[in-house]
Phi, psi and omega in degrees: 000137181255142177261140178287144177279344183257152175291143180249130181274135175279131182250122178291159178299148173127206187299326184296322177298314180297321179296316178300312179300318180295316180299312182289337180275322193253339190267143180294329180299331178260014176086016185052205187274117180267352191111162186303307186296316180291323178295314178298319179301315179297318180296317183294343177290339182235338187226158176216141164212153190305326184269003179291132184297142174245152179288132177291158179299155181283338182200174178292150179068010175282320179222122178234154176242148181225140179201159173257146174235137179137186007286149177241166178293131179286128180243005181234166178290345178280349179058044176288124184247356182226159172237129175255138181233151180224116187236128172284123186294324182284307185272344185068017174295133186230141174238128178232158178206138174278132182225162183287323185220176179243046181271161179301320180299322179294317179296316180297314179299317178300314181298315181292309189277325186254345181248292185299314183294336183256327188236350182100179185267126176284158179279319186218130181247124179256125179226170172276188183260021177302153186300339182282339184265314176276065183238162181299315182295324177289318177301319179296318179297313181302316179295316182299320182270355177074027179263173175251141179248118176249149179247138178285164180295128179302140178062021176222077188297343180298337181282348181259073175058000000 
């Protein structure tokens, strides 16, 4: 996944989205209509809204999403109250584990012991903005394994796998 060098504006629902689509579809200054994919590509260079289509990953383990679920009722003597999941966006292959807490250290340990050691290193990890993911220890792991860390749109969970 490539990151844009320019800031991208978030566009609220409504008339402004329709205006943007019309401008990029109809005006000669924007090259008139290039076809669906090229038009969307041009729009995405400057604008974003949650339902705008994104290109799927080129292969498995290129883009994965990770999240915590819980707290849930503990049903074991280990008192696991959360479930952490790791999902390959392309294949929908999923790895889950019941854990005691939703701390950054737990996420890092899960990635090292249950993901990298068994399945290899992913290229790009997509997470939400929970306090456990934008942390120093998680940043160090991402840097160490040479991956990219992307964050989903706040308050819009559909963007996280």
